[in-house]
ChimeraX commands (.cxc) that place a marker at each C-alpha (Angstrom):
marker #1 position 21.77,21.98,-71.34 radius 0.5
marker #1 position 20.89,18.51,-70.19 radius 0.5
marker #1 position 23.66,16.13,-69.37 radius 0.5
marker #1 position 23.39,12.57,-70.27 radius 0.5
marker #1 position 24.81,11.40,-67.01 radius 0.5
marker #1 position 22.77,8.78,-65.26 radius 0.5
marker #1 position 21.77,9.34,-61.69 radius 0.5
marker #1 position 23.65,6.87,-59.61 radius 0.5
marker #1 position 21.73,5.46,-56.69 radius 0.5
marker #1 position 23.36,3.19,-54.20 radius 0.5
marker #1 position 22.12,-0.34,-54.10 radius 0.5
marker #1 position 20.57,-1.44,-50.84 radius 0.5
marker #1 position 19.51,-4.81,-49.78 radius 0.5
marker #1 position 15.85,-5.18,-49.04 radius 0.5
marker #1 position 16.65,-5.69,-45.34 radius 0.5
marker #1 position 18.44,-2.33,-45.12 radius 0.5
marker #1 position 15.56,-0.35,-46.61 radius 0.5
marker #1 position 13.12,-1.24,-43.82 radius 0.5
marker #1 position 14.29,1.34,-41.26 radius 0.5
marker #1 position 11.10,1.36,-39.11 radius 0.5
marker #1 position 11.41,-2.16,-37.80 radius 0.5
marker #1 position 13.33,-2.83,-34.57 radius 0.5
marker #1 position 14.48,-6.19,-33.40 radius 0.5
marker #1 position 11.93,-7.71,-31.04 radius 0.5
marker #1 position 14.59,-9.01,-28.72 radius 0.5
marker #1 position 15.72,-5.47,-27.91 radius 0.5
marker #1 position 12.24,-4.40,-26.90 radius 0.5
marker #1 position 11.75,-7.44,-24.69 radius 0.5
marker #1 position 15.11,-6.88,-23.03 radius 0.5
marker #1 position 14.34,-3.22,-22.38 radius 0.5
marker #1 position 10.99,-4.17,-20.89 radius 0.5
marker #1 position 12.58,-6.85,-18.72 radius 0.5
marker #1 position 15.05,-4.32,-17.32 radius 0.5
marker #1 position 12.89,-1.20,-17.07 radius 0.5
marker #1 position 9.53,-2.58,-15.89 radius 0.5
marker #1 position 10.74,-3.95,-12.51 radius 0.5
marker #1 position 12.66,-0.74,-11.95 radius 0.5
marker #1 position 9.60,1.42,-12.67 radius 0.5
marker #1 position 7.40,-0.77,-10.45 radius 0.5
marker #1 position 9.93,-0.52,-7.62 radius 0.5
marker #1 position 10.10,3.27,-7.94 radius 0.5
marker #1 position 6.30,3.52,-7.99 radius 0.5
marker #1 position 5.86,1.29,-4.93 radius 0.5
marker #1 position 8.62,3.14,-3.10 radius 0.5
marker #1 position 6.94,6.46,-3.80 radius 0.5
marker #1 position 3.58,5.18,-2.57 radius 0.5
marker #1 position 5.17,3.78,0.59 radius 0.5
marker #1 position 7.14,6.96,1.31 radius 0.5
marker #1 position 4.00,9.08,0.93 radius 0.5
marker #1 position 2.12,6.69,3.18 radius 0.5
marker #1 position 4.76,7.04,5.90 radius 0.5
marker #1 position 4.74,10.84,5.58 radius 0.5
marker #1 position 0.98,10.75,6.02 radius 0.5
marker #1 position 1.33,8.48,9.06 radius 0.5
marker #1 position 3.84,10.92,10.56 radius 0.5
marker #1 position 1.38,13.76,10.06 radius 0.5
marker #1 position -1.43,11.75,11.68 radius 0.5
marker #1 position 0.74,11.14,14.75 radius 0.5
marker #1 position 1.72,14.81,15.00 radius 0.5
marker #1 position -1.90,15.94,14.70 radius 0.5
marker #1 position -3.17,13.46,17.30 radius 0.5
marker #1 position -0.40,14.47,19.74 radius 0.5
marker #1 position -1.22,18.15,19.27 radius 0.5
marker #1 position -4.95,17.61,19.78 radius 0.5
marker #1 position -4.26,15.47,22.85 radius 0.5
marker #1 position -2.03,18.14,24.37 radius 0.5
marker #1 position -4.72,20.76,23.68 radius 0.5
marker #1 position -7.22,18.70,25.66 radius 0.5
marker #1 position -4.70,18.18,28.47 radius 0.5
marker #1 position -3.93,21.86,28.90 radius 0.5
marker #1 position -7.42,22.98,29.84 radius 0.5
marker #1 position -8.33,23.20,33.56 radius 0.5
marker #1 position -9.59,19.97,35.18 radius 0.5
marker #1 position -8.20,17.77,32.36 radius 0.5
marker #1 position -7.20,14.21,33.19 radius 0.5
marker #1 position -4.91,11.69,31.54 radius 0.5
marker #1 position -8.01,9.73,30.50 radius 0.5
marker #1 position -9.29,12.79,28.59 radius 0.5
marker #1 position -5.98,13.14,26.73 radius 0.5
marker #1 position -5.78,9.43,25.89 radius 0.5
marker #1 position -9.39,9.36,24.74 radius 0.5
marker #1 position -8.82,12.31,22.39 radius 0.5
marker #1 position -5.68,10.74,20.91 radius 0.5
marker #1 position -7.24,7.28,20.58 radius 0.5
marker #1 position -10.35,8.68,18.91 radius 0.5
marker #1 position -8.32,10.51,16.28 radius 0.5
marker #1 position -5.90,7.64,15.65 radius 0.5
marker #1 position -8.66,5.02,15.41 radius 0.5
marker #1 position -10.59,7.22,12.98 radius 0.5
marker #1 position -7.45,7.41,10.80 radius 0.5
marker #1 position -6.85,3.62,11.01 radius 0.5
marker #1 position -3.50,3.88,12.80 radius 0.5
marker #1 position -2.51,0.53,14.34 radius 0.5
marker #1 position -0.40,-0.45,17.38 radius 0.5
marker #1 position 0.26,3.07,18.66 radius 0.5
marker #1 position 1.65,3.93,22.10 radius 0.5
marker #1 position 0.66,7.19,23.84 radius 0.5
marker #1 position 3.00,8.71,26.43 radius 0.5
marker #1 position 2.24,11.74,28.62 radius 0.5
marker #1 position 4.88,13.75,30.44 radius 0.5
marker #1 position 3.93,14.35,33.22 radius 0.5
marker #1 position 1.65,11.35,33.36 radius 0.5
marker #1 position -1.14,13.30,35.08 radius 0.5
marker #1 position -2.11,16.65,33.51 radius 0.5
marker #1 position -4.07,17.57,36.66 radius 0.5
marker #1 position -0.75,17.96,38.51 radius 0.5
marker #1 position 0.41,20.75,36.19 radius 0.5
marker #1 position 0.48,24.35,37.36 radius 0.5
marker #1 position -0.40,27.24,35.05 radius 0.5
marker #1 position 2.45,27.82,32.55 radius 0.5
marker #1 position 3.96,24.32,32.88 radius 0.5
marker #1 position 4.17,22.18,29.78 radius 0.5
marker #1 position 2.37,18.94,28.96 radius 0.5
marker #1 position 4.12,16.80,26.39 radius 0.5
marker #1 position 2.18,14.15,24.48 radius 0.5
marker #1 position 4.21,11.63,22.44 radius 0.5
marker #1 position 2.76,8.97,20.17 radius 0.5
marker #1 position 4.73,6.18,18.50 radius 0.5
marker #1 position 3.54,3.74,15.85 radius 0.5
marker #1 position 5.41,1.01,13.94 radius 0.5
marker #1 position 5.73,1.32,10.17 radius 0.5
marker #1 position 5.17,-2.40,9.55 radius 0.5
marker #1 position 1.57,-2.56,10.69 radius 0.5
marker #1 position 0.65,0.84,9.25 radius 0.5
marker #1 position 2.07,0.28,5.79 radius 0.5
marker #1 position -0.01,0.28,2.62 radius 0.5
marker #1 position 2.24,-2.19,0.81 radius 0.5
marker #1 position 3.34,-4.44,3.63 radius 0.5
marker #1 position 6.14,-2.65,5.38 radius 0.5
marker #1 position 9.15,-4.15,3.66 radius 0.5
marker #1 position 10.55,-0.70,2.77 radius 0.5
marker #1 position 10.38,0.49,6.39 radius 0.5
marker #1 position 10.75,-2.86,8.18 radius 0.5
marker #1 position 11.26,-2.47,11.93 radius 0.5
marker #1 position 11.08,1.34,12.05 radius 0.5
marker #1 position 9.00,3.45,14.41 radius 0.5
marker #1 position 7.50,6.82,13.61 radius 0.5
marker #1 position 6.66,9.26,16.37 radius 0.5
marker #1 position 4.86,12.51,16.80 radius 0.5
marker #1 position 4.88,14.77,19.80 radius 0.5
marker #1 position 3.54,18.11,20.92 radius 0.5
marker #1 position 4.04,20.29,24.00 radius 0.5
marker #1 position 1.64,22.98,25.17 radius 0.5
marker #1 position 1.53,24.99,28.38 radius 0.5
marker #1 position -1.25,24.64,30.93 radius 0.5
marker #1 position -3.83,27.43,30.85 radius 0.5
marker link #1:1,2 radius 0.2
marker link #1:2,3 radius 0.2
marker link #1:3,4 radius 0.2
marker link #1:4,5 radius 0.2
marker link #1:5,6 radius 0.2
marker link #1:6,7 radius 0.2
marker link #1:7,8 radius 0.2
marker link #1:8,9 radius 0.2
marker link #1:9,10 radius 0.2
marker link #1:10,11 radius 0.2
marker link #1:11,12 radius 0.2
marker link #1:12,13 radius 0.2
marker link #1:13,14 radius 0.2
marker link #1:14,15 radius 0.2
marker link #1:15,16 radius 0.2
marker link #1:16,17 radius 0.2
marker link #1:17,18 radius 0.2
marker link #1:18,19 radius 0.2
marker link #1:19,20 radius 0.2
marker link #1:20,21 radius 0.2
marker link #1:21,22 radius 0.2
marker link #1:22,23 radius 0.2
marker link #1:23,24 radius 0.2
marker link #1:24,25 radius 0.2
marker link #1:25,26 radius 0.2
marker link #1:26,27 radius 0.2
marker link #1:27,28 radius 0.2
marker link #1:28,29 radius 0.2
marker link #1:29,30 radius 0.2
marker link #1:30,31 radius 0.2
marker link #1:31,32 radius 0.2
marker link #1:32,33 radius 0.2
marker link #1:33,34 radius 0.2
marker link #1:34,35 radius 0.2
marker link #1:35,36 radius 0.2
marker link #1:36,37 radius 0.2
marker link #1:37,38 radius 0.2
marker link #1:38,39 radius 0.2
marker link #1:39,40 radius 0.2
marker link #1:40,41 radius 0.2
marker link #1:41,42 radius 0.2
marker link #1:42,43 radius 0.2
marker link #1:43,44 radius 0.2
marker link #1:44,45 radius 0.2
marker link #1:45,46 radius 0.2
marker link #1:46,47 radius 0.2
marker link #1:47,48 radius 0.2
marker link #1:48,49 radius 0.2
marker link #1:49,50 radius 0.2
marker link #1:50,51 radius 0.2
marker link #1:51,52 radius 0.2
marker link #1:52,53 radius 0.2
marker link #1:53,54 radius 0.2
marker link #1:54,55 radius 0.2
marker link #1:55,56 radius 0.2
marker link #1:56,57 radius 0.2
marker link #1:57,58 radius 0.2
marker link #1:58,59 radius 0.2
marker link #1:59,60 radius 0.2
marker link #1:60,61 radius 0.2
marker link #1:61,62 radius 0.2
marker link #1:62,63 radius 0.2
marker link #1:63,64 radius 0.2
marker link #1:64,65 radius 0.2
marker link #1:65,66 radius 0.2
marker link #1:66,67 radius 0.2
marker link #1:67,68 radius 0.2
marker link #1:68,69 radius 0.2
marker link #1:69,70 radius 0.2
marker link #1:70,71 radius 0.2
marker link #1:71,72 radius 0.2
marker link #1:72,73 radius 0.2
marker link #1:73,74 radius 0.2
marker link #1:74,75 radius 0.2
marker link #1:75,76 radius 0.2
marker link #1:76,77 radius 0.2
marker link #1:77,78 radius 0.2
marker link #1:78,79 radius 0.2
marker link #1:79,80 radius 0.2
marker link #1:80,81 radius 0.2
marker link #1:81,82 radius 0.2
marker link #1:82,83 radius 0.2
marker link #1:83,84 radius 0.2
marker link #1:84,85 radius 0.2
marker link #1:85,86 radius 0.2
marker link #1:86,87 radius 0.2
marker link #1:87,88 radius 0.2
marker link #1:88,89 radius 0.2
marker link #1:89,90 radius 0.2
marker link #1:90,91 radius 0.2
marker link #1:91,92 radius 0.2
marker link #1:92,93 radius 0.2
marker link #1:93,94 radius 0.2
marker link #1:94,95 radius 0.2
marker link #1:95,96 radius 0.2
marker link #1:96,97 radius 0.2
marker link #1:97,98 radius 0.2
marker link #1:98,99 radius 0.2
marker link #1:99,100 radius 0.2
marker link #1:100,101 radius 0.2
marker link #1:101,102 radius 0.2
marker link #1:102,103 radius 0.2
marker link #1:103,104 radius 0.2
marker link #1:104,105 radius 0.2
marker link #1:105,106 radius 0.2
marker link #1:106,107 radius 0.2
marker link #1:107,108 radius 0.2
marker link #1:108,109 radius 0.2
marker link #1:109,110 radius 0.2
marker link #1:110,111 radius 0.2
marker link #1:111,112 radius 0.2
marker link #1:112,113 radius 0.2
marker link #1:113,114 radius 0.2
marker link #1:114,115 radius 0.2
marker link #1:115,116 radius 0.2
marker link #1:116,117 radius 0.2
marker link #1:117,118 radius 0.2
marker link #1:118,119 radius 0.2
marker link #1:119,120 radius 0.2
marker link #1:120,121 radius 0.2
marker link #1:121,122 radius 0.2
marker link #1:122,123 radius 0.2
marker link #1:123,124 radius 0.2
marker link #1:124,125 radius 0.2
marker link #1:125,126 radius 0.2
marker link #1:126,127 radius 0.2
marker link #1:127,128 radius 0.2
marker link #1:128,129 radius 0.2
marker link #1:129,130 radius 0.2
marker link #1:130,131 radius 0.2
marker link #1:131,132 radius 0.2
marker link #1:132,133 radius 0.2
marker link #1:133,134 radius 0.2
marker link #1:134,135 radius 0.2
marker link #1:135,136 radius 0.2
marker link #1:136,137 radius 0.2
marker link #1:137,138 radius 0.2
marker link #1:138,139 radius 0.2
marker link #1:139,140 radius 0.2
marker link #1:140,141 radius 0.2
marker link #1:141,142 radius 0.2
marker link #1:142,143 radius 0.2
marker link #1:143,144 radius 0.2
marker link #1:144,145 radius 0.2
marker link #1:145,146 radius 0.2
view
């Protein structure tokens, strides 16, 4: 029937019974290690996306400039104006526009006009350019004269 054996429970110290508490020093140490790492990853991601967007701006401006240069009676001033208008509207700084050949009016039908645009990463950075210090991004496009 019923045994007279007593249920034996192990004896714990009061400190051992409180399993939900963690030492505060561990949490502070984890925060001190992980927070700078997470901030660095976040800033790096923002900067990388910013540079990808800058690259796309340069490619788009070069393409639009070469489109303008390929129409009959186009001049180098027309191409530069189109590129400068787009780049200024997108807040791109310190860009350099290069045309090859330098005068689109000299092109014959079927010949290619190449527009290249370079911009430094430092002055176009969201964070300050220390991830891409001293690097240049470029975009270019070639279209044939109509």
